[in-house]
N, C-alpha and C positions, 0 to 999 in steps of 0.2 A: 201286188201285195193283198193278203187276205184282209177282209173287213175287220176281223178280230185280231187285235194286236197283242201278242203275248209280251209281257214285260217281266216275266220271271220264269225260270225253268220248271218250277213246281206247278202241277196242275191244281194244287190247292190254293195257290196264290192268285188273287183276283186278276182277271184279264181285262184289258181295256177295249171297249167297243168303240168304233169310230162313228161319232155323232156328226151332225151338221156343225159347221164352224161358225154359224150365226149365233148371236145372242142378243138379249134385250138390254139396251143401255139404260142408264138411270132415268133418262127422259121418257122412256117407253118406246123409243124408236129402235128398230132392228138394225143391227150392224152386220152386214153380210161378210165383210172380210176384215176381221179384227187384227189379223196378222200384219196388216199394213202398218199399224201403229208400232209394233215392236220391230219390224224391219226398218222403220224410219229412225228408230233409236240406236240401231247398231253402231258401234263405235269405230269399227275399221272394216275394210273390205272383206277380210277373211271371215268375220263374224256374219256379215250379210250372206255370204255363200253358205256358211254352216246353217244359218237359220232357214235359207231357202230349202236346203236339203231336208232339215227337220220338218218344215211345213209340209213337204211332200210325203215324208214317211210317218210323221206323227202329228197330223193336223189337230187332233184333239188336245195334245199336250201344248202345242203352240197357242191354240185358242185359250186354254186355261192360263198359260203364261201371260197372254195379252190382257186378259181380264184382271189378273193380279197386278200387273205393271201399271195399268190405267185406273185402278181403284174401283173397278166394277164389282158390285156385290155378287158373290158366288151363290149358286143355288144347289139344291140337293143332288141334282144330276151331274154336277161337276165331279171331276175325277182326282181331286187333289189327294184323297186318302189312298187311292190306288197307286198313284205315282210315288207317294211317300213310302208306301210299302214295298214297292219295287226297288226303290233306292235304299231302303232300310233306315231312312232318316226320320226324325220327328216331322210332323206336318208343318211346323213353323219353319224348320230348316228347309224342307222341300219347297215351301212357298217362297222363301227368300231366294232359293236357287232359281226358281222359275221367273220371279220378278226381274232378276238380273241376267235373263237369258241373252240379252243384247249386249251385255257389258264385255269389255275387253277382258279375256281370261286372266291376263297378267295383273289386273287390278284386284283380283280375288284371291291372291296367294294367301294373305293373312287370314281371310275367312276360312279357307280350306284347312289351314294349319289349326285354327281354333276348332273346327269340326273333328279333325283327326284326333286331337287331344281329348275332346269331349267324349268321343266314342271309344277311346282306347282304355276302357275299364273292364275288359273281359276277364282278365286274370283275377281281379277282386271278386267278380261274380262267380267265377269258377270256384274260388276258395270258399264262397258261401254256399256252394252247391246249387246255384241257380243256373243250370245248363241252358235253359231256354233263352234267358236274357243275355247270357254270355255269348251264345251262338249268334244272336242277331247283332250284338255289339261288334263282333268280329267281322260280319259283313259290312256294317256301317263304317267301321274304321278302314276296311279295305277299299271301299268305294271312295271315301274321303281322301285316302292316300293317293289314289289314282288321279283324282280331281286336282290334288295339290301338285302332283308331278306334271300334269298337263298344263296347269296354270303357270307353272315356272317356265314352261316352254312356249307359253302364249297360245296353247291350243285348246279348243273346246271339245269336250266329249260328253255324251249324254249319259248321266249317272243312272238313269232308270232303264237303260238298255244293256243287258249283259254282253250282247254281241258287239256293241259299240266300245264297251270297255276292253274286250279282247282285241278288237281291231286297233284300238289305241296302243295297246301294249306291243302288238306286233310291229307297228310302224314307227313308234316313237321311243321305246324303252331299250337301253343298251343291254341290260341284263334281263332280257325278257322272260327267260325260263323261270327265274325266281318270282317274277310278277305273275306269270301264268299259274305257277303252283299255288301262289297266294290266293289267286282268284278262284281257282278250282276248290281249294280247301274252304274258302269263304262261302262259296256257293252251296257246298254241302251244309254248312252251318245255317245259311239262310233258309234252306229247305227244312232243316231240322226244326227251326223256329215255328214252322207251320204244321209239320207232320209228326214231330216227336218220334222219329223212326230209328233212332240209334240208342243202344244201351250205353251206360256210362263208360265202359272200357272202350267201345268202338268210337265213342264221342271224343275221348281223350287221344286216341290214335290219330285223329284229324287235326 
């Protein structure tokens, strides 16, 4: 895997660099493997396996999740903003997602329903002519819907990874073409939020 981890298809969306997974704890001592904390908290075997895979693929995200879960103060170099932008969620919602990385997905169903409802306001924004915010709300709602579907099946999927979302749809969704079409359209909207590359007529076609 490349040292630079792309978390969005757009070149204008921030990319995550892979830093050391060490961090300074509140006592001033350096913790070399903070992932141990969050792995120990995993609620069932499947979650442990998922987190082991995430640790290999996204060590910087798991390191951030561990800091959040253990209450360690974040520093300016932490990547919460970049992860939130990749997910399309508010930073508080992204932080909550990462804090609960070790939780059984089935216990997060209500939370994802709340997020889907929260972000499903694109129509109102479109009626107001706010295409930029409407576009991002469509992406946010799409990722929340997939997280909800996965939670109902007790499956974890990384909302900050477009590839992981597509992989989940391929292997877990019965009507996968409808979900793929939704993801593709939502990705266009996510890109538009950063690049403003569609005129109003083309935007509405998507």
